[in-house]
N, C-alpha and C positions, 0 to 999 in steps of 0.2 A: 368910853361909850360902853354901856352895859349890854349884855346879850339878853334878848327876849327869851323867856322860858318856852320850852316846847309845848307846854300845856296851853298857852295862849293861842298858838297857831292851830292846835288841834281843836280848840273851842270854836275858832272862826270856821274851820273846815267843817265841823259838825253842824254848825248853824247853817252854813251854805248847803250842806247835804240834805238836811231836813226841810229847809225852805224849798229845795228842788223837789223833794218827794211830795210835800204839801201842794206845791204848784201843779205838779203833774197829775195828782189825784183830783184836785178840785177844779181845775180849769176845763172849759169846754171848747176853747179855741185852739186850733192846731199850732198856731204861732206861739201862744203862751206856753203850750206843752213843750215845744221845742226849746224855748228859753229855759224852762225848768230842767230839761235834760242837760242843757249846757251848764247850769248851776251844779248839777250832780258831777259832771265831768271835771269842772273847775275845782271842786272840793277834793277830788282824788289827785289832781295835779298839785294842789297845795300839800297834800300828804306825802306825795313822792318827793317833793323838794325839801320838806321839813325833815323827813326821816333820813334823807341823804345827808342833810347838813348836820344833824345831831348824832347819827349813828356811824356814818362813814364820811367824815368831812374831807378825807383825802381822795375819795373816789367820786366819779361823776355819773354813776349808773342811775340814780334817782332823777337827776336832771335830764338825762337822756330819755328815760321813761316818760317824764313830764312833757318833753318836747314832742316825742312820738304821739303821746295822747292828744296834745294840742293839734297836731297835724291830722290825726284821725277825726278829731272833733270838727275841724274845719271842713274836711271832706264830707262828713256826715251831715253837717249843716247845709252845705251847698246842695247835696242831693235832696234833703228834706225840703228845702225852700223851693227847689224845682218841682217837686211833687205837689207841694201846697199851691204853687202858682197854677199848675195844671188842674188841680181840683177846683180852684176858684174860677178858672176860665170855664169849666164845664158846669158847675153848680151855682156860681155866684155867691158862695159863702164857704167858710172853713170851720163850721161848727161840727164837732165830732158826732153829736147825736143824729145829725141829718145826713151822714155819709152813707147810710144804707141805700140812698138813691143812686149810688154808683152802679148798682146792679141793673138798673132800669134806664141806662143812658141811651141804648139803642133798642127800643121795643119792637122795631120792624122785623128784626131777625128772630126766628123761632128755632126750636130744636130740629125741626125738619129741614130747615134751610142751612144747616151747619155745613161748612165746607168738608169735602171728602166723603160725603154720604150720598152717593149717586144712586144707590139701590132703593132709597125711600123707606128702608126698614127702620 
């Protein structure tokens, strides 16, 4: 069985990376942007594993970095999805251009009614 050259892995990783950048820049939906960020992180995980295999095959540091990165990505995704769900509950959409309405969720409160301002100044 022949070994696959490192260049092939790096080309796949580069394609994933630039697909993630393109998706992040062009998408208007928060969920699509989150998927694009995951593509970016997966491309770095491929790089960790490939450089570990080809440069230091007797060590496991690259694989541990990849596993740590996957764990961080999972936590980041869970938090981002929770935030997206809360935004959808409040605004009934997850379009990025319409998120400026988050400032006006509670128009009844004004600056004079702010807590801790009993003097009225």
